[in-house]
C-alpha positions, -999 to 999 in steps of 0.1 A, spaced: 50 -289 -128 42 -314 -156 61 -347 -157 91 -352 -180 93 -385 -200 129 -391 -211 119 -415 -239 102 -386 -257 134 -366 -261 144 -365 -297 112 -383 -310 97 -368 -341 61 -358 -334 35 -346 -359 6 -327 -345 -24 -317 -367 -42 -285 -359 -14 -273 -337 -16 -235 -340 -42 -228 -314 -64 -243 -287 -58 -278 -275 -33 -284 -304 -12 -254 -293 -10 -268 -258 0 -302 -272 28 -286 -293 41 -268 -262 41 -299 -240 59 -321 -265 84 -293 -271 90 -292 -233 98 -330 -236 126 -320 -260 108 -338 -289 111 -325 -324 76 -312 -331 61 -305 -365 26 -291 -366 2 -286 -395 -24 -259 -396 -40 -234 -420 -37 -206 -394 -5 -191 -408 -1 -161 -385 -7 -181 -353 13 -211 -365 43 -189 -375 42 -170 -342 41 -202 -321 69 -218 -340 91 -187 -337 84 -183 -300 93 -219 -292 123 -220 -316 135 -188 -300 135 -207 -266 158 -233 -281 131 -259 -288 128 -279 -320 93 -268 -333 84 -264 -369 52 -251 -386 39 -262 -420 9 -246 -436 -11 -276 -446 -48 -278 -455 -58 -312 -440 -89 -314 -460 -67 -316 -491 -54 -352 -490 -28 -346 -516 -15 -316 -496 -16 -336 -464 5 -364 -480 29 -339 -494 32 -322 -460 42 -355 -444 68 -361 -471 82 -327 -465 83 -332 -427 100 -366 -431 126 -352 -454 134 -322 -431 132 -339 -397 133 -376 -401 109 -405 -397 78 -397 -377 73 -418 -346 43 -401 -330 12 -388 -347 -14 -366 -328 -45 -363 -349 -59 -333 -331 -74 -310 -358 -111 -306 -358 -138 -280 -362 -170 -279 -342 -190 -254 -361 -228 -259 -355 -249 -268 -384 -287 -273 -385 -298 -306 -401 -324 -289 -423 -297 -267 -439 -271 -294 -445 -258 -298 -481 -239 -328 -494 -209 -304 -499 -209 -292 -463 -213 -327 -450 -183 -338 -469 -163 -308 -456 -172 -316 -420 -162 -353 -424 -130 -342 -441 -119 -319 -413 -131 -341 -384 -124 -377 -395 -111 -383 -430 -78 -365 -424 -71 -387 -394 -71 -418 -416 -49 -403 -443 -25 -388 -418 -21 -422 -402 -17 -439 -436 11 -415 -445 31 -421 -413 26 -458 -409 55 -468 -432 79 -450 -408 64 -467 -378 63 -502 -394 100 -498 -404 109 -489 -369 86 -515 -354 73 -488 -330 50 -459 -331 22 -440 -314 -10 -426 -330 -34 -407 -309 -67 -397 -325 -89 -370 -310 -126 -377 -306 -151 -358 -284 -177 -365 -257 -203 -346 -277 -219 -378 -292 -217 -396 -258 -234 -366 -241 -262 -366 -267 -253 -331 -280 -274 -319 -309 -270 -292 -334 -240 -306 -353 -248 -340 -366 -219 -342 -390 -194 -333 -362 -208 -359 -338 -210 -385 -365 -173 -379 -373 -162 -380 -337 -180 -412 -330 -163 -426 -361 -129 -419 -345 -134 -447 -321 -140 -473 -349 -110 -460 -368 -88 -462 -337 -97 -497 -329 -93 -509 -365 -58 -494 -368 -48 -507 -333 -57 -542 -344 -40 -541 -377 -7 -525 -366 -3 -539 -331 20 -566 -345 44 -538 -355 44 -525 -319 24 -495 -330 0 -482 -303 -32 -465 -314 -56 -448 -289 -82 -421 -289 -88 -392 -265 -123 -377 -261 -120 -343 -244 -149 -328 -226 -157 -291 -229 -122 -276 -228 -121 -238 -223 -100 -228 -253 -102 -192 -266 -125 -203 -294 -149 -221 -270 -151 -192 -246 -156 -166 -273 -181 -186 -295 -200 -211 -274 -197 -204 -237 -229 -188 -222 -240 -184 -186 -267 -210 -193 -242 -234 -209 -218 -230 -180 -245 -236 -154 -255 -269 -172 -219 -280 -174 -213 -274 -137 -245 -294 -129 -234 -324 -151 -196 -324 -146 -182 -341 -115 -154 -316 -112 -170 -282 -105 -145 -261 -125 -136 -253 -160 -111 -276 -178 -80 -261 -196 -61 -272 -227 -30 -280 -207 -50 -308 -189 -56 -325 -223 -20 -319 -234 -5 -335 -203 -25 -366 -207 -16 -368 -245 21 -366 -237 17 -394 -211 -2 -416 -235 25 -411 -261 53 -420 -237 66 -454 -227 48 -450 -193 17 -460 -213 34 -489 -232 6 -514 -227 -22 -490 -237 -37 -494 -271 -71 -497 -288 -86 -476 -260 -109 -446 -258 -99 -423 -230 -125 -398 -218 -109 -367 -203 -139 -345 -194 -139 -339 -156 -167 -365 -153 -192 -350 -177 -204 -383 -193 
């Protein structure tokens, strides 16, 4: 049974990329805390189904179809969320896309797209919600990185470059907005066995290597990341900011 943090009840939480995978687990766990959860995604069918399921259970969960690589659409989505549900007090910058891309085949356009979906939107989502948090003199931003660059993973240079950049972004925002009592942290998940990962990337060879390198000799699930995310957003973590938390079962 996951912990309940009473201070999260009624808080307005925005989750990017919340329709599937780790994001879906995060949405479910904040909903369980009785938070008001808005999530952005381009997966309309999955997002609509998730919101309907949780709303049907009496939980305050709302889906918005937002393309995070379109900064104008992202900003408009935040305005709509604020108008409908109130000031945003917690931002979870979860959305990402780990498609492999050989360096020799990289184009400037594809590079910009990878940076857009994996790093740029985190900055502009934070920029959009910071006025709410500054006015409240409180807030939490959690940016999602990855252990891929720490593990020396190849085959997707733009992704690993983006995810290493999340750490610099996190520490800069934490320094600038700490005086407003806004906490900014990063989470770097390891290889989490979402449906996408198991269908696209998990092979017997890859699993064998993971079990050799990971301290915990088992697969990690999205709920394990979500539970840590909820803890880090709660007042139980009130002194935690400007940090990079690796949640990978001891892989790196």
